[in-house]
N, C-alpha and C positions, 0 to 999 in steps of 0.2 A: 543435543542437536536433534536427535530423533523426534522429541516431542515438539520442537520448533518446526521441523520440517511437516510433521502431521497437522499442525495448525495451519500452516501455509496451504497444505493440500485441501483444507476445508473452505478455502476461498474460492469465490466465484471467478470466471475468467475476467470479468470487468474489475473485481476487486484486485486481482492480480496485476492487472494493468495499472490502476491507479496506485498500488503499492510501489511498483517499479518507478512511478514519477516522484513519489514520497521520498524514496531512497536517494534521489538525486538532489533532494532538497529545493526543489523548484517551488515557487509561489503558487498558490491555489488557483490563481487566474490562469497561469500557463497550463495547470492540470486540465482545466476547462477546455482550453483551446485544443489541446492534444487529444482529449477524449471525446470532444464535441458534445458535451453535456453542459448543463447549467452549474453555477457555483454551488447551489443548494444541493444538488445530486451528488457532486464530488465531495461535499461536506459529509452527506449521509454515508457514502462509500467509505471515507476515511474513518468515521466513527465506528461502522461495522467491521472494518479491517483491524482497528484498534482493539475492539472487543474480542474478535475471533482469535487475533494473535495474542491476547492478554498483555498488551503493552500499556505502559503508564502514561505515555505521551507520544507525540508524533516523533520527537528525538528518538526515543526508545524503540518505536516502530521502525525508524529508518535503520538504527543500529541492528535490529534483528534481521531486516531485510538484507543489510549489508553482510551479516553472518551468513545467510543462505546463498550468498552471491547473486542477488537479484540485481539486474541493471535493465535499462530500457531495451525492450525487444527479447528479453530473456527472463521469462517467468515460469 
């Protein structure tokens, strides 16, 4: 768990914001509206988050975020 928390701490504030949306399972288009950025930007953030968190997929990423207790507004 400590290693997972360390990975989370390496994320930027915007990446944390996007991760909190990924955890909810919302579609990418909803993420774009919530963060007010383009779909391509959200895609890049998700890719960077997945790499930094060493997740194998968005499902794995969401599960890791859930383990950390991440939800909207709490990152």
